[in-house]
C-alpha positions as CSV (number, residue, x, y, z in Angstrom):
1,M,-41.2,69.6,56.1
2,R,-44.6,69.2,54.5
3,T,-44.2,72.5,52.7
4,A,-40.7,71.6,51.5
5,L,-42.0,68.3,50.2
6,I,-44.9,70.0,48.4
7,V,-42.4,72.4,46.8
8,V,-40.1,69.6,45.6
9,V,-42.9,67.5,44.2
10,S,-44.4,70.5,42.5
11,A,-41.1,71.4,41.0
12,L,-40.6,67.8,39.8
13,I,-44.1,67.8,38.2
14,F,-43.4,71.1,36.5
15,A,-40.1,69.9,35.2
16,I,-41.7,66.7,33.7
17,L,-44.5,68.8,32.1
18,A,-41.9,71.2,30.7
19,V,-39.9,68.5,28.9
20,L,-42.9,66.2,28.0
21,P,-43.6,67.8,24.6
22,Q,-39.9,67.3,23.5
23,Y,-39.9,63.8,24.9
24,L,-43.0,62.8,23.0
25,K,-41.7,64.4,19.8
26,D,-38.4,62.5,20.1
27,L,-40.3,59.2,20.9
28,R,-42.5,59.6,17.8
29,S,-39.5,60.4,15.6
30,A,-37.6,57.3,17.0
31,K,-40.6,55.0,16.4
32,K,-41.1,56.3,12.9
33,A,-37.4,55.8,12.1
34,L,-37.6,52.2,13.4
35,S,-40.7,51.5,11.4
36,L,-38.8,52.2,8.2
37,F,-36.8,49.0,8.7
38,R,-38.9,46.4,6.9
39,T,-37.5,43.5,8.8
40,E,-38.4,39.8,8.4
41,I,-38.8,37.1,11.0
42,V,-37.7,33.5,10.6
43,D,-38.7,30.7,13.0
44,T,-36.0,28.3,14.1
45,P,-36.1,25.3,16.5
46,I,-34.9,27.5,19.3
47,T,-36.8,30.8,18.8
48,A,-37.7,33.3,16.1
49,I,-35.1,35.8,14.9
50,E,-35.7,39.1,13.3
51,Y,-33.4,40.3,10.6
52,Y,-33.0,42.9,7.9
53,R,-31.2,42.0,4.7
54,T,-29.8,44.4,2.1
55,G,-27.1,44.7,-0.6
56,Q,-25.3,42.1,-2.6
57,G,-21.9,40.4,-2.7
58,N,-20.2,38.4,0.1
59,P,-22.6,37.8,3.0
60,I,-21.9,39.4,6.3
61,L,-24.0,38.5,9.4
62,I,-23.9,41.4,11.8
63,S,-24.1,40.6,15.5
64,H,-24.8,44.0,17.1
65,G,-23.8,45.5,20.4
66,I,-25.8,46.4,23.5
67,T,-29.0,48.6,22.9
68,G,-28.9,47.4,19.3
69,G,-31.0,45.7,16.6
70,P,-31.0,45.7,12.8
71,D,-31.0,49.5,12.9
72,Q,-27.7,49.5,14.9
73,G,-26.4,46.7,12.7
74,L,-26.8,48.8,9.6
75,G,-25.2,51.7,11.4
76,L,-22.2,49.5,12.2
77,A,-22.0,48.5,8.6
78,K,-22.0,52.0,7.4
79,C,-19.4,53.1,9.9
80,Y,-17.0,50.1,9.8
81,I,-17.7,47.9,6.9
82,G,-18.7,50.1,3.9
83,G,-18.4,48.6,0.4
84,E,-20.9,46.4,-1.4
85,Y,-21.9,43.3,0.7
86,D,-24.9,41.1,1.4
87,L,-25.7,42.4,4.9
88,I,-27.8,40.4,7.3
89,A,-28.4,42.6,10.3
90,V,-30.1,40.6,13.1
91,S,-31.9,41.4,16.4
92,R,-30.2,39.3,19.0
93,F,-32.1,37.6,21.8
94,G,-34.5,40.0,23.5
95,Y,-34.1,42.9,21.1
96,L,-37.0,44.3,19.1
97,G,-38.7,41.4,17.2
98,S,-36.5,38.6,18.5
99,P,-37.9,36.9,21.6
100,L,-35.8,36.0,24.7
101,P,-35.8,32.2,24.9
102,K,-35.2,30.1,28.0
103,D,-31.7,29.3,26.8
104,S,-30.5,32.8,26.0
105,S,-26.8,32.0,26.0
106,P,-24.4,33.0,23.2
107,D,-24.2,29.3,22.4
108,A,-27.9,29.1,21.6
109,Q,-27.7,32.5,19.7
110,A,-24.9,31.0,17.5
111,D,-27.2,28.0,16.8
112,V,-30.0,30.5,15.7
113,Y,-27.5,32.2,13.4
114,K,-26.8,28.9,11.7
115,H,-30.6,28.2,11.3
116,L,-31.1,31.6,9.9
117,I,-28.5,31.2,7.1
118,D,-29.9,27.8,6.4
119,K,-33.3,29.4,5.8
120,L,-31.7,32.1,3.7
121,G,-29.9,29.6,1.6
122,I,-26.5,30.9,2.5
123,D,-23.7,28.3,2.5
124,K,-21.0,30.3,4.2
125,T,-21.0,33.8,5.7
126,F,-18.6,36.2,7.4
127,I,-19.7,37.2,10.8
128,F,-19.2,40.6,12.3
129,G,-19.3,41.0,16.1
130,N,-19.3,44.3,17.9
131,S,-19.0,44.8,21.6
132,A,-21.6,42.6,23.4
133,G,-22.3,40.9,20.0
134,G,-18.8,39.4,20.1
135,T,-19.7,36.5,22.3
136,S,-22.3,34.9,20.0
137,A,-20.1,35.7,16.9
138,I,-17.1,33.9,18.5
139,K,-19.4,31.0,19.4
140,F,-20.6,30.8,15.8
141,A,-17.0,30.7,14.5
142,L,-16.2,27.9,17.0
143,K,-19.3,25.8,16.4
144,Y,-19.7,26.2,12.7
145,P,-16.3,26.7,11.0
146,D,-17.6,25.0,7.9
147,R,-20.3,27.7,7.6
148,C,-18.1,30.7,8.6
149,L,-15.8,32.4,6.1
150,G,-14.2,34.6,8.7
151,L,-14.7,36.3,12.0
152,I,-14.5,40.1,12.3
153,L,-14.5,41.6,15.8
154,V,-14.6,45.3,16.6
155,S,-14.2,46.3,20.2
156,S,-15.5,42.9,21.1
157,I,-16.1,41.8,24.7
158,V,-13.4,39.5,26.0
159,P,-12.7,37.7,29.2
160,S,-12.5,40.3,31.9
161,K,-12.6,40.9,35.7
162,V,-14.8,44.0,35.4
163,K,-17.8,43.8,37.7
164,S,-21.2,44.4,36.3
165,V,-23.5,47.3,37.3
166,P,-26.2,46.3,39.8
167,K,-29.2,44.8,38.0
168,A,-31.7,47.2,39.6
169,V,-29.8,50.2,38.2
170,M,-29.8,48.7,34.7
171,Q,-33.5,47.9,34.9
172,T,-34.3,51.4,36.1
173,I,-32.4,53.3,33.4
174,F,-32.9,50.9,30.5
175,G,-36.5,49.8,31.4
176,S,-38.3,53.1,30.7
177,N,-38.3,55.2,27.6
178,F,-38.9,58.4,29.6
179,I,-36.2,57.6,32.2
180,Y,-33.7,56.7,29.5
181,W,-34.4,59.8,27.5
182,S,-34.2,62.0,30.6
183,F,-31.0,60.4,31.7
184,V,-29.4,60.9,28.2
185,N,-30.5,64.5,28.1
186,L,-29.4,65.2,31.6
187,M,-26.0,63.6,31.3
188,G,-25.2,65.2,27.9
189,D,-21.6,64.7,26.7
190,N,-20.9,62.5,29.8
191,M,-23.0,59.8,28.1
192,L,-20.4,59.5,25.5
193,S,-17.8,58.7,28.2
194,F,-20.3,56.2,29.6
195,A,-20.4,54.6,26.2
196,G,-16.6,54.2,26.1
197,V,-15.5,57.3,24.3
198,P,-12.7,59.0,26.3
199,K,-13.3,62.7,26.7
200,A,-9.9,63.4,25.2
201,N,-11.2,62.0,21.9
202,F,-14.1,64.5,21.5
203,K,-12.7,67.6,23.1
204,G,-11.9,69.0,19.6
205,L,-15.2,68.2,18.1
206,T,-17.8,70.9,17.4
207,R,-21.2,70.9,19.2
208,Q,-22.8,69.6,16.0
209,E,-20.3,66.7,15.7
210,K,-20.9,65.8,19.4
211,D,-24.7,65.9,18.9
212,V,-24.3,63.5,15.9
213,L,-22.3,61.1,18.0
214,L,-24.8,61.4,20.9
215,N,-27.8,60.7,18.6
216,D,-26.1,57.9,16.7
217,I,-24.6,56.1,19.6
218,I,-26.7,56.8,22.6
219,M,-30.1,57.7,21.3
220,G,-29.7,55.1,18.5
221,G,-31.2,52.7,21.1
222,F,-34.3,54.7,21.6
223,P,-37.1,53.7,22.2
224,I,-35.3,51.6,24.8
225,E,-38.3,49.5,26.1
226,S,-38.3,47.3,23.0
227,R,-34.7,46.4,23.8
228,T,-34.7,46.1,27.6
229,K,-34.9,42.3,27.7
230,G,-31.9,42.0,25.4
231,I,-29.9,44.6,27.4
232,I,-30.5,42.8,30.7
233,N,-29.7,39.5,29.0
234,D,-26.4,40.9,27.7
235,M,-25.4,42.3,31.0
236,Y,-26.1,39.2,33.2
237,V,-26.1,36.2,30.8
238,S,-24.4,36.8,27.5
239,N,-21.5,39.1,28.5
240,P,-20.5,37.0,31.6
241,D,-20.5,33.9,29.4
242,I,-17.2,35.1,27.8
243,N,-15.5,34.2,31.1
244,N,-16.4,30.5,30.8
245,N,-13.1,29.4,29.2
246,Y,-13.9,29.9,25.5
247,A,-11.6,27.8,23.4
248,F,-10.1,30.6,21.4
249,E,-7.2,28.4,20.4
250,Q,-9.6,26.1,18.6
251,I,-11.0,28.8,16.2
252,K,-10.2,27.5,12.8
253,V,-11.4,30.4,10.6
254,P,-9.5,33.6,9.9
255,V,-10.0,36.3,12.4
256,L,-9.7,40.1,12.0
257,M,-9.8,41.9,15.4
258,F,-9.8,45.6,16.2
259,S,-9.1,47.2,19.5
260,A,-8.2,50.7,20.8
261,M,-5.7,51.1,23.6
262,D,-7.9,53.7,25.4
263,D,-11.1,51.6,25.2
264,T,-12.6,51.8,28.7
265,L,-15.3,49.2,28.2
266,C,-13.4,46.3,26.5
267,S,-9.8,46.3,27.7
268,Y,-7.1,46.5,25.0
269,Q,-4.7,44.4,27.1
270,E,-7.3,41.7,27.6
271,S,-8.1,41.8,23.8
272,L,-4.4,41.5,23.0
273,A,-4.2,38.4,25.3
274,V,-7.1,36.8,23.5
275,S,-5.6,37.5,20.1
276,K,-2.4,35.6,21.0
277,K,-4.5,32.4,21.5
278,I,-6.0,32.5,18.0
279,S,-3.8,30.9,15.3
280,I,-5.1,32.7,12.2
281,I,-5.5,36.4,13.2
282,D,-4.8,39.9,12.1
283,F,-4.9,42.0,15.3
284,V,-5.2,45.7,14.5
285,E,-4.6,48.1,17.4
286,F,-5.2,51.9,17.5
287,E,-3.7,54.2,20.1
288,K,-6.8,56.3,20.4
289,G,-10.5,56.0,19.6
290,G,-12.2,54.5,22.6
291,H,-14.8,51.8,22.4
292,I,-16.1,53.1,19.1
293,I,-12.6,53.5,17.8
294,L,-13.5,57.1,16.8
295,G,-11.6,58.6,13.9
296,N,-10.3,55.3,12.5
297,E,-13.4,54.3,10.5
298,N,-11.7,54.5,7.1
299,E,-8.7,52.4,8.1
300,I,-11.1,49.8,9.6
301,Q,-13.1,49.7,6.3
302,K,-9.9,49.2,4.3
303,R,-8.7,46.4,6.5
304,I,-12.1,44.6,6.4
305,A,-12.2,45.0,2.6
306,N,-8.8,43.4,2.2
307,F,-9.7,40.7,4.7
308,I,-12.8,39.7,2.8
309,E,-11.2,39.9,-0.6
310,T,-8.3,37.7,0.4
311,I,-10.6,35.0,1.8
312,F,-12.9,35.3,-1.2
313,Q,-10.0,34.7,-3.5
314,Q,-8.9,31.7,-1.4
315,E,-12.4,30.3,-1.6
316,V,-12.4,30.6,-5.4
317,I,-9.1,28.8,-5.6
318,K,-10.4,26.0,-3.3
319,R,-13.6,25.7,-5.4
320,G,-11.6,25.4,-8.6
321,K,-9.4,22.6,-7.1
322,Y,-12.5,20.7,-5.9
323,E,-14.1,21.1,-9.3
324,R,-11.0,19.9,-11.2
325,K,-10.7,16.9,-8.8
326,A,-14.4,16.0,-9.3
327,N,-13.9,16.1,-13.1
328,G,-10.9,13.9,-12.9
């Protein structure tokens, strides 16, 4: 038994030493890429919030998904939004440069969004919520309809009966750069399924295309240790909050919502049920695509562009009426 244990431990040490150079190389590369984002930090009465702002046009505040940050926010914009807009990609609570406050609820996060646009001098903004970022985006639309031009939800979390993964498992995988990196490299293509991409959706992809997806979606959260607090908060505070009877029927702003029927993380049927409670909504469904709605990016961009342009024109008409009324 002692000999067997020595052999196992020796093999484990050898395996770690064998992959260590590649791990360190990937870690340096990820940290360098992250450092290229010249983010800003704004203090609010609740907590500080990190953001990256770029572009011009109609403002869109991006509420990223799990393992995210401004880097993921800009990736979401490139994939789903496109066009020329004033993009404000934030770090939600516990991610990168945004601390985790005592009240880390989506309600408090929505308040921080409001304080942020106040500081930036933005009167009204569109808000884009992806996956776990959907809760605080929905809360913002509910609490501040006078500051919200429209709500855009892509594979947003919705009320669900799905049980969460044990906290110890999440803290182990997402609490260490090396363990996370090893887990991703060990699991390979299966990590895409873990991220909500059905295997049927990428069977026809080349190895290079699969690697791009793996790097963009899974390894986009690397280094993971700077996002761990946010991930844990999403899993056990922010995500479960969606089950606390959100007043979807009281959303007063226009909503554009996207969902794929084969999404294994945010149920299409549950998303459809939510959409029926919202009075002003364009619910767009896709037969295939999984959680990232793979292969439908161009259609989503077109829909978002039309949604924003329509609301913008309506705002121009309203402004003109108010100005004519003020002038008598």
